[in-house]
N, C-alpha and C positions, 0 to 999 in steps of 0.2 A: 798885624791889624786885621781885623773880620771885622766884616759887616752884615748882620742881620737885616729881613723886611720881616716883622712877627708878623703870622699866620693867623686864620680868624683863630682856631684851637690851642696857640697860647697866648691869647687876647686875654688879661681883665688877671691876671700874673703878675705878683709883684718883680720890681726888676731882679734884685737877689736871686729870690728861690727861682726864676725862668735859669736866672745864668750858671745858677748850680747842678739841673738838669743837661741845662746846652753843654756845659764847659764841665763836666765832671773830673777832668783835670789841671783846670783852673783853682788854686789854693782859693779856702773862702779869706785869709787874713789879706792874702794880695787881693782878691777881689773886694774888698772894702776898701783897701790903700785907694785903689783905683778908681773909686767912683767919689769917693772924696775931694781927689788929685783931677775928677777931673776926666782921667783918660777911659772913661765908659761917659756913654754920652749916647742921648733918647734925644733926635730928630735936632742932631748937632748940636744939644741942649747939655748942660749938665740934670743930669739927675739925683735924685735921693731913692736911698736903697728901699724902701717903702713904696717907689712912686709904682703905680699898675699900667701896665704897655696894653698897650690900645694895636688893634689890629691894623698892619699900613707903615707904624711905629718905625723908624730906621735906626737898630742898635748898633752901634761902631764900638766895637773892644782896640786898644790899646794895649799889649801885652805880649810878649815872649809868642812866639810861635809854636813849639813847643807845648805850652798853656794851653790854647788853643786847638789844638789837633785831635781831628776825632777819629776814632781806632773806625776801621773797614769793617760798614755790617754785616753781623754772625744773623741771620732772624734765628732764634731761637725756636719760636712758633711752628716755621719750617719742617720740624720733627715730627709737629702733632701728629694727631690721625684729622681724619678731614672726614668723618661721619658727624652732622652735626643736625639737631632736628628743631626746626624754625616753628615758633608756634605762631609768632608774630615779626613783623621788620618794616620799617620805613625805615626813612636818611636821616631819623635820629637816633634811635634802640633799636636790639633784639628783645625778644622774650626764649627762653632754651630754657627745651624740656631736658634734663642733665640725667644722664641714667645712671644707675647704681652701680659703685666701685672706680669711678672718673670722679678726680679730686677737681674743686670750680682755679683754686692755685696750688701752685707747685710747693713740694713740700722735702723735706731733707729725705725723703723714702722715693719720690715721682717728683721729679721737674718740670720731661718737656710733654710729656703728654697728659693736660691740661684742659680745662675745660676753658680755659683763658686763651690760652695759646692753640684751641680746634677754631676760638669764634676770631680771632685773631687773623689766622690764616685764610679762611675762609674771607673773610674783609680784603687782605691783601691781592687773592688770587682773585679777587670780584674788579678791584679797583680800585678801591672805594680806602682804600690804607696805605697807606707808604713810607713806612718809617723814614727814607732818606727826605720827605716834605715835613717832616717833623721834627720841630728842634725838641719839644721836650713831654706831647701828649701823646699815648698810645691809648683807645680804646680799651675799656675797662668795663669790671665786673661789677655792679653797686648793692647785690647783697651776693650773700652765700649760704649752700645749705652744705650737711655733714657728705662726704665723700657715695656712705654705703645708704642716702636716703636720696631718691628718685624727685623731679618736677623739679618748677620756672623759674628760672635765674635769671635777674634782665641784665643789658648789657647793654653801654652808652657805647653809640657810636663820635660823637663830638664832646669836648670838651666844655659847652654849656649845655648840654642833655647828662651830662654826668655831673654837674655841681647841683639843676634845677633838682636831680632825682634821689642825689644824698641827699638832700635839704628833704624834700619830700620823705623820703624813710623816716629821717630823722626826724622830723614832727608829726609820723605814724599816717601820713597821707596817701599811706599805700597800705589797703589791707590784703594779709596774707593769710589764705587758706591754708590747711593740711587737712588728708584724707590717712586715718590708721587707724588700724585692729588691735584693742586693747586683750587683753586676758581678764577675765572676770566682766559680769551686770553693772552696768554703775546704779547706786544706790537715786541719784537725780540724774531724769533724764535730759538737761540743758544747766550747766553753770560756770560759774568764772572762779577760779580757783586764784589763792593769793598766797604768795610765800616769799621766803627771799636767797638767793643761790650765791653759794661759795664754790670758786674754780681751783681744783687741783691741779697746778700744771703738768708738775712730776706723775702724775699718774693719768694725765687726761683724761679726765670728768669731772665731774662737778658732783657737788651738795646739796638738797633741798630741804629748808626746814620752814618752823613758823615762828623762829622768833630771829634777831637781827641780832649776826655780829657779825664781829670786825670786817671787814671787803665785801661782805654779804650783798648781792643787788635785787633790789625787790624784783617778783614775773609775777605776773597775769596772764594765765592760759585761763580760755572761753571754750566751753565745748558744747556741742550737742550729739545728741546717742543719734543717729541712722538705722544702725537695723541692730538689733541680738541673735544670736544663730549658736543653740548648745551654752558654752563657755568663752565664746567671743568675743566681742559686743564694736562693731565699725561706728567710728567718730569722726565727726568732721570739729578742728580746732580753726579758731584762731588767734593767733597770735598776738598778743598785745604787746607782749614787750617783747623783745628779742635775742634772746641768751644764750652760749651754747650748750647746744643740749637743751635744750631747755624743755619742750614737749616730754622728749623721753623720761629725763630726769624727774616734770615736776608728776606726772600720774603713775612712774614707780612709787613717787613717795605717796602714796592715796593708796597704794596696793592693786594699782591696774598697767601692769608694767604693757609695751608695746608685744604684740608677739615679734619673736624674732632676733629681740633683744638681749644679746648674751653681758654685753654692759652692764644694762639699769635692772633686768630680768634677772630668769634664774636659766639652765641649762634642765635642769627640771622639768619646769613648763611649756620649754622649747620641742623638749624631744619628742622626737616620733611626728613634728608639723612638719618638714619639711622644709621650716623657713631657718636660716643663716644669719638674716638679717634681719633688722628691723623693720616693720611691714608700714611708712613713712611717708608720705609723695604732700610736696608743696604742691597742689592742681589746681590750686583757685587764686586772681588776683585783680582787686581789683583798682582804681583809681580813684582816689576820691578827695581829690585839691580843697584845700578851704581857703588857700592863699593864692597871689600866681602862681603861674606858674609857667608865664611867658611863653616861650615860642613853641610846650609840652603842654600846652591850654586846651589841643584840640582833645589830647589823652582823657579827659574827666569827665568821669564819670562810666567812663568804659570798662566794661571785667573782662579776662581770656581765662578759659581755664581749657585744660588738655579732656580730650574726646573721653578716655581711658583711664584706668587704673587698674595695673592687672592685678592684683592681691582684691584689691574691692569689687572688680567683674568675677573674679573665682569666689568669692565668697558670699556673692548675693547670688551667685547662681547653682550655689549646695556644693562646691568644691571642695571646700574648707571642712576639716572636723574637729 
């Protein structure tokens, strides 16, 4: 038998979802059977699979101990680096400046040193996050950017903040702006590009066209020319949709690939520039809530930006040819 008190960060979850995360060794079929047979109760009363847990609820599970054992904690995030560039932080969230070359989440090539694990290690060492106190929640990243793109990534410290921010991102109530350098001079100094993007998982790239193909998703990219020098243009991009490689592929599709982008540009264009990674940075975001943001309402209307973006600063100073 096991008894748990539902903490704040575990509240709001369905009973079955919570149990799956909290007790990975508990077979799903056994869990459903135990719920039906009243061997799993909430506040000593019969519960349902879809019942939402509330903070302070007492969850009692009658099942063989071997299915309720939790392995000794091995915190993978403690192997991550400690360098973290914090743009903003409060009790609910953090805004982090991710450097070029760092993954946001683990993948098959790099598991330990990621922005996610660096953030979790920081909060653990700060005393704000202890996996031993959390049955199913861990601080998480709300948005993601490519490994070789730098800039602002939002991190949620609490389950409530994660839920609200994910919803606001889905409803496009968080405005995201990028700076980038592209080859060529734009025909229009300001425009909104529309198209259809299709992802090729095997090639790890996307394709943009003006026609709707099966599986393609609608994209919209707004740009504004900030400055032009020679055959390079500095643009501010507002992402109206957030698809994989959207900015890089969309601009390349109209003949203006990003400086340094070998995937969607060409080596001939980038040769001799000194750029081996795309000149792209998520440099500014604005919380523009149109609906209730609950405990995050204080963020509405607030805007955050990086104090400087290296390639933009060099471009404006005339250091790039």
